[in-house]
Legacy VTK file of the C-alpha trace (Angstrom):
# vtk DataFile Version 3.0
C-alpha trace
ASCII
DATASET POLYDATA
POINTS 160 float
11.376 -21.787 -6.665
9.339 -18.318 -6.052
8.455 -16.140 -9.423
10.111 -13.241 -9.868
7.931 -9.983 -9.579
9.271 -7.110 -10.605
7.568 -3.536 -8.245
7.501 -0.170 -10.001
5.112 3.140 -9.799
1.866 2.303 -11.243
1.688 4.736 -14.706
-1.993 6.523 -14.458
-3.138 4.323 -17.819
-2.530 1.291 -15.195
-5.110 2.086 -12.468
-8.025 0.558 -13.497
-5.866 -2.404 -14.004
-4.940 -2.564 -10.706
-9.276 -1.696 -9.049
-9.754 -5.572 -8.298
-7.152 -5.508 -5.948
-7.635 -2.456 -3.478
-11.180 -3.409 -4.076
-10.735 -6.591 -2.262
-9.508 -4.802 0.799
-12.200 -2.530 0.507
-15.837 -3.817 -1.634
-17.464 -1.060 -1.358
-15.017 1.270 -2.898
-15.795 2.104 -6.796
-13.472 2.568 -9.148
-13.735 6.565 -9.787
-13.137 6.878 -5.627
-10.262 4.623 -6.723
-8.772 6.689 -9.827
-9.275 9.737 -8.427
-7.612 9.108 -4.984
-4.665 7.246 -6.418
-4.150 9.841 -9.096
-4.554 12.534 -6.453
-1.367 10.928 -4.669
0.471 11.619 -8.287
-0.212 15.296 -7.839
1.699 15.494 -4.427
5.555 16.595 -4.586
6.943 13.862 -6.673
8.235 10.845 -5.982
7.395 11.704 -2.500
3.709 10.167 -2.930
2.004 7.625 -5.166
1.039 4.368 -6.092
3.469 0.898 -5.771
2.628 -2.348 -7.723
4.710 -5.580 -7.782
4.355 -7.158 -11.358
4.700 -10.897 -12.403
7.208 -12.414 -15.602
3.828 -12.263 -17.751
2.921 -8.234 -16.814
0.066 -8.899 -14.278
-0.307 -7.002 -11.074
-0.504 -8.827 -8.195
0.091 -6.488 -5.505
0.747 -2.887 -4.774
1.064 -0.278 -2.027
0.136 3.253 -1.712
2.582 5.922 -0.252
3.304 10.030 1.102
5.723 10.960 3.433
5.162 12.739 6.195
6.673 14.535 8.864
6.526 12.650 12.585
6.846 14.694 15.306
9.743 11.936 16.938
11.194 10.466 14.295
11.029 13.389 11.895
10.246 11.930 8.138
8.481 9.062 7.572
6.900 7.000 5.226
3.294 6.218 5.327
2.009 3.015 3.678
-1.676 2.265 2.612
-3.859 0.112 1.597
-0.956 -2.795 0.825
-2.033 -6.206 -0.446
-0.894 -9.374 -2.450
-3.283 -11.679 -4.572
-1.154 -13.804 -6.395
-2.357 -16.964 -6.271
0.706 -18.843 -6.870
3.399 -17.029 -4.838
1.687 -14.892 -2.570
4.520 -14.334 -0.140
7.150 -13.508 -2.773
4.438 -10.623 -3.745
5.151 -9.851 -0.068
8.498 -9.882 -0.280
8.736 -7.793 -3.096
6.936 -4.855 -2.279
7.858 -4.959 1.900
11.782 -4.838 0.085
10.324 -1.891 -2.243
9.191 0.179 0.702
12.453 -0.473 2.129
13.989 0.392 -0.769
11.705 4.221 -1.306
12.299 4.679 2.571
16.073 4.930 2.113
15.701 6.845 -0.870
13.173 9.712 0.365
15.927 9.626 3.409
12.737 8.380 6.211
13.875 7.573 9.625
10.243 5.750 10.323
8.013 3.700 8.013
4.393 3.558 9.295
1.711 0.590 7.812
-2.012 1.005 8.364
-3.718 -2.251 7.342
-6.812 -1.807 6.814
-9.477 -3.737 8.434
-9.574 -6.663 6.052
-5.432 -6.927 6.754
-5.734 -6.832 10.921
-8.363 -10.446 10.969
-5.335 -12.955 10.620
-7.774 -15.796 8.924
-8.731 -12.606 6.358
-6.817 -13.003 2.754
-4.588 -10.420 2.978
-3.933 -11.452 6.720
-0.609 -13.060 5.390
1.318 -9.060 5.731
1.527 -8.984 8.899
3.527 -11.473 9.368
6.113 -10.585 7.120
5.937 -6.839 8.507
6.810 -8.767 11.833
9.171 -11.015 10.552
10.775 -7.591 9.097
11.148 -6.011 12.700
8.405 -4.172 12.742
6.711 -3.748 15.953
2.810 -3.008 16.942
2.911 0.824 17.576
-0.415 1.776 19.090
-3.643 2.056 17.698
-5.596 3.696 14.803
-9.221 4.846 15.423
-10.976 5.299 12.383
-14.594 7.711 12.981
-16.683 8.898 9.762
-17.884 12.241 9.695
-21.506 13.128 9.262
-22.929 14.655 6.608
-19.331 16.129 5.324
-18.915 20.139 3.923
-18.941 18.960 0.210
-15.754 20.510 -1.180
-16.043 24.057 -3.074
LINES 1 161
160 0 1 2 3 4 5 6 7 8 9 10 11 12 13 14 15 16 17 18 19 20 21 22 23 24 25 26 27 28 29 30 31 32 33 34 35 36 37 38 39 40 41 42 43 44 45 46 47 48 49 50 51 52 53 54 55 56 57 58 59 60 61 62 63 64 65 66 67 68 69 70 71 72 73 74 75 76 77 78 79 80 81 82 83 84 85 86 87 88 89 90 91 92 93 94 95 96 97 98 99 100 101 102 103 104 105 106 107 108 109 110 111 112 113 114 115 116 117 118 119 120 121 122 123 124 125 126 127 128 129 130 131 132 133 134 135 136 137 138 139 140 141 142 143 144 145 146 147 148 149 150 151 152 153 154 155 156 157 158 159
């Protein structure tokens, strides 16, 4: 029998505890950047953006995803998922399943017609520690729908 995971919105005071999971996806990320990003999500229009986390029976954070609602040209309201990860060493698949169930529930609650999941580079490589997300998403009916390319901006203009 697998472990029991509870998925809920991450509180601002819990953001530093979640940093190791995000850092596993983006090793060059600094704590200050994570806090700034997550706090910005929390400031966007209430429940339409934020960070959800999977907690084990002892209250440890075993997985998370960031989300925000967008309006798509083809399907209308959609839920964009980013930085999804699960690093439970005992039952990673259980944590993934709990997170994916929460994503489905959140999309329904927000009246979204589509869920878009952006996987970080570490997750695209199937041998990476986060690769099981791809298999779990495909098993739940997700399809590869295009390619997202990213290009860094040289010498970006700083915010005022």
